[in-house]
C-alpha positions in Angstrom: 39.5 -27.1 -9.9 38.5 -25.5 -6.6 40.2 -22.3 -5.4 41.7 -22.1 -2.0 38.9 -20.1 -0.6 36.3 -22.6 -1.9 38.3 -25.6 -0.5 38.4 -23.8 3.0 34.6 -23.2 2.8 34.0 -26.9 1.8 36.1 -28.1 4.6 34.4 -25.7 7.2 31.0 -27.3 5.9 32.4 -30.8 6.2 33.7 -30.4 9.7 30.5 -28.6 10.9 28.4 -31.2 9.5 30.2 -34.0 11.1 29.4 -32.3 14.5 25.8 -32.6 13.8 25.9 -36.3 12.7 25.2 -38.1 9.4 21.7 -36.8 8.8 22.9 -33.2 8.9 26.1 -33.9 6.9 23.7 -35.1 4.1 21.8 -31.8 4.1 24.4 -29.2 4.7 26.1 -29.0 1.3 27.6 -26.0 -0.2 25.1 -24.3 -2.6 26.3 -24.7 -6.1 26.9 -21.0 -7.4 25.7 -17.8 -5.8 22.7 -16.1 -7.4 23.2 -12.5 -8.1 19.7 -11.7 -7.1 20.0 -13.5 -3.8 23.3 -12.0 -3.0 21.8 -8.4 -3.9 19.0 -8.9 -1.5 21.2 -10.2 1.4 24.4 -8.1 0.9 25.2 -5.4 3.4 22.9 -6.8 6.2 23.9 -7.9 9.5 22.5 -11.1 11.2 23.0 -12.1 14.8 23.0 -15.8 15.7 22.6 -16.6 19.2 23.3 -20.4 19.9 25.3 -22.1 22.6 26.8 -24.5 20.0 29.7 -22.7 18.4 29.6 -25.1 15.4 26.1 -23.7 14.6 27.3 -20.1 14.7 30.2 -21.0 12.4 27.8 -22.9 10.1 25.5 -19.8 9.7 28.6 -17.6 9.4 30.0 -19.6 6.5 26.6 -19.9 4.7 25.4 -16.4 5.1 28.8 -14.6 4.5 28.9 -16.4 1.3 26.0 -14.2 0.3 27.3 -10.9 1.5 25.9 -11.1 5.0 27.7 -9.8 8.1 27.2 -12.4 10.7 27.6 -11.8 14.5 27.5 -14.7 16.9 26.8 -15.2 20.5 26.8 -18.3 22.6 24.4 -17.2 25.4 21.3 -14.8 25.8 23.3 -12.4 27.8 26.0 -12.2 25.0 23.4 -11.8 22.4 21.5 -9.0 24.2 24.8 -7.2 24.7 25.7 -7.2 21.0 22.2 -6.0 20.2 22.7 -3.0 22.4 26.0 -2.0 20.8 25.6 -3.3 17.1 23.1 -2.5 14.4 21.3 -5.8 13.7 18.8 -6.6 10.9 17.7 -10.0 11.9 18.1 -12.6 14.8 18.4 -16.3 14.5 18.2 -17.7 18.0 18.3 -21.2 19.5 15.6 -22.2 21.9 17.7 -24.2 24.4 21.0 -23.0 25.8 21.9 -25.9 28.3 22.4 -29.5 27.3 19.7 -30.8 29.9 17.3 -28.1 28.6 14.6 -29.3 26.1 11.5 -27.3 27.0 12.7 -24.1 25.2 11.9 -21.9 28.3 15.3 -20.0 27.9 14.6 -19.5 24.2 11.1 -18.2 25.0 12.5 -15.7 27.6 15.2 -14.5 25.2 12.7 -14.1 22.4 10.3 -12.0 24.7 13.2 -9.8 26.0 14.4 -9.1 22.3 10.7 -8.4 21.2 10.2 -6.0 24.2 13.2 -4.0 23.3 13.2 -4.2 19.5 9.7 -4.9 18.5 10.5 -4.5 14.8 13.3 -7.0 14.8 12.6 -10.2 12.7 13.4 -13.3 14.8 13.8 -16.9 13.4 13.7 -19.6 16.1 15.8 -22.7 15.5 16.0 -25.7 17.8 16.6 -29.6 17.7 13.7 -30.0 19.9 10.5 -29.1 17.9 7.3 -28.4 19.7 4.3 -27.4 17.6 2.4 -25.9 20.4 5.5 -23.7 21.2 6.0 -22.7 17.7 2.2 -21.7 17.3 2.5 -19.6 20.6 5.6 -17.8 19.6 4.6 -17.1 16.0 1.4 -15.6 17.4 3.8 -13.5 19.7 5.5 -12.2 16.6 8.2 -14.8 15.7 8.9 -14.6 12.0 9.7 -18.3 11.5 10.5 -21.6 13.3 13.0 -23.9 11.8 14.3 -27.2 13.0 17.8 -28.7 13.2 19.1 -29.9 10.8 17.9 -27.1 8.5 17.5 -26.8 4.9 20.1 -24.3 3.6 17.9 -23.1 0.5 14.9 -22.7 2.8 16.9 -20.8 5.3 18.3 -18.3 2.7 15.0 -17.8 1.3 13.5 -17.1 4.7 16.3 -14.7 5.5 15.9 -13.0 2.3 12.1 -12.6 2.6 12.3 -11.3 6.1 15.1 -8.7 5.2 13.1 -7.6 2.1 9.9 -7.3 4.2 11.8 -5.2 7.1 13.1 -3.0 4.3 9.7 -2.5 2.9 8.3 -1.9 6.4 10.9 0.6 7.1 10.3 2.5 3.8 6.6 2.3 4.5 7.1 3.8 8.1 9.1 6.5 6.6 6.4 7.3 4.2 3.8 7.3 6.9 6.1 9.6 9.0 6.3 12.0 6.1 2.6 12.0 5.6 2.1 12.7 9.4 4.6 15.4 9.3 3.0 17.0 6.2 -0.5 16.8 7.9 0.9 18.4 11.1 2.6 21.1 9.1 -0.7 21.9 7.2 -2.6 21.9 10.3 0.0 24.2 12.0 -0.1 26.7 9.0 -3.9 26.7 8.3 -7.2 26.4 10.3 -8.5 23.0 9.1 -11.6 23.0 11.2 -10.7 19.8 13.0 -11.0 17.8 9.8 -9.9 14.1 10.4 -8.1 12.2 7.6 -5.1 10.0 6.7 -5.4 9.4 3.1 -3.3 10.9 0.4 -6.5 11.8 -1.6 -7.8 13.9 1.3 -4.5 15.4 2.1 -4.1 16.6 -1.5 -7.8 17.9 -1.4 -7.2 19.8 1.8 -3.9 21.2 0.7 -5.6 22.5 -2.6 -8.4 23.9 -0.6 -6.1 25.9 1.7 -4.0 27.0 -1.3 -6.9 28.4 -3.2 -8.7 29.9 -0.2 -7.2 33.3 -0.5 -8.3 33.6 -4.3 -11.2 35.7 -4.8 -12.8 33.3 -7.3 -15.8 30.9 -7.3 -15.2 27.4 -6.1 -17.1 24.3 -7.1 -17.0 21.3 -4.6 -18.2 18.1 -6.0 -18.6 14.7 -4.5 -21.3 12.2 -3.3 -23.8 13.0 -0.5 -22.3 12.7 3.0 -18.7 12.8 1.9 -17.8 16.2 3.4 -18.3 18.9 0.9 -19.5 21.3 3.7 -16.4 20.6 5.6 -14.1 21.4 2.8 -16.2 24.7 2.2 -15.6 25.6 6.0 -11.9 25.1 5.4 -11.9 27.5 2.5 -13.8 30.1 4.3 -11.7 29.8 7.5 -8.5 30.4 5.5 -9.8 33.0 3.1 -9.3 36.8 3.1 -12.8 37.3 4.2 -12.8 34.7 7.1 -14.1 37.4 9.5 -16.9 38.4 7.2 -20.3 36.9 6.9 -20.5 33.2 5.9 -24.0 32.3 4.7 -25.0 28.8 3.9 -28.1 27.9 1.8 -29.3 24.3 1.2 -31.0 24.8 -2.2 -32.2 21.1 -2.0 -34.3 22.0 1.0 -36.0 24.9 -0.6 -39.2 24.8 -2.7 -38.6 26.0 -6.3 -41.1 28.9 -5.8 -39.3 30.2 -2.8 -35.6 29.6 -4.0 -35.2 33.0 -5.8 -36.8 34.9 -2.8 -34.5 33.2 -0.5 -31.4 34.0 -2.5 -32.2 37.5 -3.8 -34.9 38.8 -1.2 -38.3 40.2 -1.8 -40.2 43.5 -1.8 -43.6 43.7 0.0 -46.4 42.5 -2.1 -44.1 40.6 -4.5 -46.5 37.6 -3.9 -49.3 36.9 -1.5 -48.1 37.5 2.0 -44.7 38.6 1.0 -43.0 41.2 3.2 -39.8 43.1 2.3 -36.7 41.2 3.4 -33.2 40.7 2.2 -32.0 37.6 0.6 -28.9 35.6 1.2 -26.9 37.6 -1.3 -27.3 40.7 0.6 -26.8 39.1 3.9 -23.4 37.7 2.7 -22.2 41.0 1.1 -18.5 41.3 1.6 -18.2 37.7 2.8 -18.9 34.2 1.4 -22.2 32.6 0.2 -22.3 28.6 0.3 -24.7 27.1 -2.1 -25.2 23.5 -1.4 -27.2 21.2 -3.8 -26.5 23.6 -6.6 -28.0 21.0 -9.1 -31.5 21.9 -7.7 -31.4 25.5 -8.7 -34.1 26.4 -11.2 -33.5 27.9 -14.7 -34.4 31.4 -13.7 -32.3 31.1 -10.6 -29.4 29.9 -12.7 -29.6 33.0 -14.9 -29.9 35.4 -11.9 -27.0 33.6 -10.3 -24.9 33.9 -13.4 -25.6 37.7 -13.6 -24.5 38.2 -9.9 -21.4 36.4 -10.5 -20.6 38.3 -13.6 -21.6 41.8 -12.5 -22.5 41.6 -8.9 -25.8 43.0 -9.7 -29.4 41.7 -8.8 -33.1 42.7 -8.2 -35.2 41.5 -5.2 -38.2 39.7 -6.2 -40.9 42.1 -7.1 -38.6 45.1 -7.4 -37.0 46.9 -10.3 -34.3 48.6 -8.3 -30.8 47.0 -9.2 -28.6 46.3 -6.1 -24.9 45.5 -5.9 -23.2 43.0 -3.8 -19.7 41.7 -3.6 -19.9 37.9 -2.5 -17.4 35.0 -2.8 -19.6 32.0 -4.0 -18.7 28.5 -3.0 -21.1 25.9 -4.5 -21.4 22.2 -3.8 -23.2 19.4 -5.6 -23.5 15.7 -5.9 -25.1 15.9 -9.4 -23.3 15.2 -12.6 -23.5 18.7 -13.9 -21.7 17.9 -17.2 -24.6 15.4 -17.9 -27.3 18.0 -16.8 -25.7 20.4 -19.3 -26.1 17.8 -22.1 -29.7 17.2 -21.0 -30.4 21.0 -21.0 -31.1 21.1 -17.2 -28.0 23.3 -16.3 -26.4 26.3 -18.0 -23.1 25.7 -19.4 -21.9 29.3 -19.1 -22.8 29.1 -15.4 -21.0 25.9 -15.0 -17.7 27.3 -16.1 -18.3 30.5 -14.2 -18.5 28.5 -11.0 -15.9 25.9 -12.0 -12.9 28.2 -11.8 -11.7 25.9 -9.1 -13.1 22.4 -8.7 -12.5 20.5 -5.6 -13.6 16.8 -5.7 -14.3 15.1 -2.4 -13.8 11.3 -2.9 -16.3 8.8 -1.5 -15.4 7.1 1.7 -15.1 3.9 0.1 -12.2 5.4 -2.0 -10.2 6.5 1.1 -10.5 3.5 3.5 -7.4 4.8 5.4 -9.8 7.3 6.7 -12.5 5.1 8.1 -11.0 4.0 11.5 -9.6 7.5 12.3 -13.1 9.0 11.5 -14.7 6.4 13.5 -12.5 6.9 16.5 -13.1 10.7 16.2 -17.0 10.1 16.3 -16.9 7.9 19.5 -18.4 9.2 22.5 -16.0 9.9 25.4 -14.9 6.8 27.2 -15.6 4.3 24.3 -13.1 2.4 22.1 -13.3 0.1 19.0 -12.8 -3.5 19.4 -10.4 -5.0 16.6 -13.2 -6.8 15.0 -15.2 -3.6 14.9 -12.4 -1.9 13.1 -12.3 -4.8 10.5 -16.1 -4.6 10.1 -16.0 -0.7 9.6 -13.2 -1.1 6.9 -15.0 -3.8 5.0 -18.3 -2.0 4.8 -19.0 -0.1 1.5 -20.3 3.0 3.1 -22.7 4.1 0.5 -23.8 7.1 2.8 -20.2 8.0 3.2 -19.0 9.9 6.3 -22.5 10.8 7.3 -23.4 7.1 7.5 -20.3 6.3 9.5 -21.0 9.1 12.0 -24.6 7.8 12.5 -23.4 4.2 12.8 -20.9 5.1 15.4 -23.5 7.2 17.4 -26.0 4.5 17.3 -23.4 2.0 18.4 -22.3 4.1 21.5 -26.1 4.3 22.4 -26.7 0.5 22.2 -23.4 -0.7 23.6 -23.4 -2.1 27.2 -19.6 -2.0 27.3 -17.2 0.8 26.7 -15.7 -1.3 24.0 -17.7 -1.3 20.9 -17.7 -4.7 18.9 -18.8 -5.6 15.4 -21.9 -7.2 16.9 -22.9 -3.9 18.3 -22.3 -2.1 15.0 -24.4 -4.6 13.4 -23.4 -3.4 9.9 -25.5 -4.9 7.0 -24.0 -7.8 5.0 -22.4 -7.0 1.7 -25.1 -6.7 -0.8 -25.6 -9.6 -3.4 -23.6 -9.0 -6.7 -25.3 -6.5 -9.0 -26.0 -7.0 -12.7 -23.3 -5.8 -15.0 -22.9 -2.2 -15.6 -24.3 -0.9 -19.0 -21.8 -1.4 -21.7 -20.2 1.7 -23.2 -18.7 1.7 -26.7 -15.1 2.8 -27.2 -16.0 6.1 -29.0 -18.0 7.3 -25.9 -15.3 6.5 -23.6 -12.6 8.2 -25.8 -14.8 11.2 -26.2 -15.2 11.5 -22.5 -11.5 11.2 -22.0 -10.9 13.9 -24.6 -13.4 16.3 -22.9 -11.6 15.6 -19.6 -8.1 16.1 -21.0 -7.2 12.6 -20.1 -8.3 12.9 -16.4 -9.9 9.5 -15.8 -11.8 10.8 -12.6 -13.3 13.6 -14.6 -14.2 11.3 -17.4 -15.8 8.8 -15.1 -18.0 11.3 -13.5 -19.0 12.6 -17.1 -20.1 9.2 -18.0 -21.8 8.5 -14.7 -19.5 5.8 -13.6 -17.0 5.3 -10.7 -13.4 5.4 -11.6 -13.0 1.7 -11.0 -15.8 1.0 -13.4 -14.2 3.2 -16.1 -10.7 1.7 -15.5 -12.2 -1.8 -16.0 -14.0 -0.6 -19.3 -10.6 1.0 -20.6 -8.9 -2.1 -19.8 -11.5 -4.3 -21.5 -11.5 -2.3 -24.6 -7.7 -1.8 -24.8 -8.0 2.1 -24.5 -4.4 3.4 -23.6 -3.6 6.4 -21.5 -1.6 9.4 -22.9 1.6 7.5 -21.8 0.6 4.7 -24.3 0.0 2.2 -21.5 -3.3 0.5 -20.5 -4.5 2.1 -17.2 -3.5 0.5 -14.0 -6.3 0.1 -11.4 -6.1 2.6 -8.6 
């Protein structure tokens, strides 16, 4: 037996269906039961229906209100725009024709563009008895969410409304998160000297935040990451926010020094120490009271490693060819793209030096692991007066960037030189095609992976570096072998 409310709703549907004719009356039937999930998605939302036929507005009101939706109706574009100004609306359903003699949809197109201009995020469903594919395609390209013909299918309409409302809620949450991130970056830039670094990714924000946080600590810092990823930029940020930011900041690229000159460069020489040698101070003496940045640390010789360890422990050293012990007070920041843990196992790097330097480790992610940063960095590298075309942005985002930020900077510089237009296109970038699939990575047994995870205390990124794999490759191995994380779950891909 139907309740009075159900009978009233059914009568409304029948009278409305009659107004549309026999075909509509067959399609417009009251849904059997109201799904809790659907109602939960639709409840507490407001939908505005703009249609010159009051029966259509009533039909939508009955259908949507059954699922907890607040429905507002208007019979003209003017009334609809007035409601939008004074009421909070989550979605608009609008007709395309508002006069009986109108069949071209021009009024609807004008209304759609007016709403879009004032409420660009508003989802809009277009509905009309006069369907024109060309117009539908044009308006969907302009931002219409969907295009439905009268008589409509209730189930499809409800699903479309729910999906659009869910999407709008997700977009709203995403915008809120992006706004929080922008505010966090702005606050960090206001509090610290970030040396003009450009980034948007969470990974880089965490890294930069950590760098500024530890900058005042008088301890060594080890910066790791692939070539060209920006290790020196992080070192500059640490120095700029340290307690010795006004003191000497000496940089040494150990990878550019011959082994037989490396110790002389770092610790200085006495006259006659070797053929043609003159008395000169080394980089440690030059940096006294300040900071010494040692890039490409993995290239340091065994003897150099021993002397570096001594300086870090005691502040003492001797110039090459001298027996006079000298003292210095230097904050050391070291950087490397090498797998120092692997070098330790192979006897190429001192374990005691590694742990002396690794008081604070800052890992710079590869550009391919922080794709949100690619376009902002590219825009920052553009010459004045140049912009990126949409296809260029897509090409930049798809590229793998094995050379990281340095490769990106060179690609943009080259494009600006070659472009005959101020708009840089994908054709001008001329990025290489994706390489063919490589052979499978070498297999690792379960024991090796579990040992690496144990050494890394469960930190997958550190274990991956220890094994000489990317994080994604290690995640794949763990998933394949059924290796669980500490939480007892198989790892999710990042």
